[in-house]
C-alpha positions as MATLAB code, in Angstrom:
seq = 'MDELIEILENLHPEVDFETCTTLIDDKILDSFDIISIISEINETFDVVIPAEEIIPENFNSAQALYALITRLADE';
ca = [
       0.000    0.000    0.000;
       2.883    2.388    0.756;
       4.141    2.092   -2.823;
       0.684    2.954   -4.153;
       0.394    5.983   -1.850;
       3.796    7.144   -3.101;
       2.650    6.836   -6.736;
      -0.481    8.858   -5.980;
       1.358   11.493   -3.940;
       3.802   12.034   -6.799;
       0.820   13.109   -8.926;
      -0.988   15.178   -6.279;
       1.119   15.879   -3.159;
      -1.628   18.112   -1.739;
      -4.163   15.252   -1.389;
      -4.491   13.012    1.670;
      -4.760    9.676   -0.103;
      -4.951    7.805    3.194;
      -8.447    9.163    3.888;
      -9.876   10.527    0.622;
     -12.652    8.388   -0.869;
     -13.840   10.752   -3.610;
     -10.851   10.987   -5.939;
     -12.986   10.586   -9.058;
     -16.255   12.028   -7.732;
     -14.521   15.272   -6.706;
     -12.453   15.342   -9.914;
      -9.158   15.166   -8.024;
      -7.939   12.596  -10.538;
      -8.472   13.219  -14.242;
      -8.076   10.901  -17.215;
      -4.384   11.741  -17.601;
      -3.801   10.883  -13.934;
      -5.579    7.553  -14.412;
      -3.339    6.694  -17.369;
      -0.240    7.579  -15.339;
      -1.452    5.547  -12.363;
      -2.199    2.505  -14.522;
       1.266    2.704  -16.071;
       2.969    3.042  -12.670;
       0.943    0.139  -11.238;
       1.974   -2.015  -14.178;
       5.647   -1.226  -13.569;
       5.595   -1.344   -9.771;
       3.211   -4.229   -9.088;
       3.526   -6.113  -12.422;
      -0.280   -6.004  -12.743;
      -2.199   -5.190  -15.907;
      -5.487   -3.382  -15.296;
      -7.954   -4.427  -18.007;
     -10.190   -1.786  -19.592;
     -13.341   -3.152  -17.921;
     -11.762   -2.455  -14.499;
     -11.176    1.237  -15.277;
     -14.325    2.407  -13.508;
     -14.810    5.147  -10.899;
     -15.411    2.664   -8.060;
     -11.891    1.254   -8.505;
     -10.195    4.662   -8.545;
     -12.180    6.683   -5.978;
      -9.769    5.854   -3.144;
      -6.322    4.436   -2.597;
      -7.943    1.572   -0.678;
     -10.198    0.642   -3.607;
      -7.281    0.841   -6.001;
      -5.132   -1.319   -3.756;
      -7.953   -3.879   -3.486;
      -8.079   -3.971   -7.291;
      -4.309   -4.490   -7.513;
      -4.458   -7.296   -4.938;
      -7.369   -8.989   -6.686;
      -5.689   -8.827  -10.101;
      -2.382  -10.059   -8.702;
      -4.141  -13.096   -7.225;
      -5.797  -14.042  -10.525;
];
């Protein structure tokens, strides 16, 4: 989880990713951020996020994103 928080903080150091649960809803993350995050996750966690998983629910919080990474890594 720490690696994911670091990836997110590199994009938006002003956001508290530990507690924020509205990253998409509040437009904190935009489409360019999502692309960057997906690329970093692929490199860092060796996980490919399929297009059908790129939905707001999976990107609204660091916790949801980490759950997605864990689930995909276990598949």
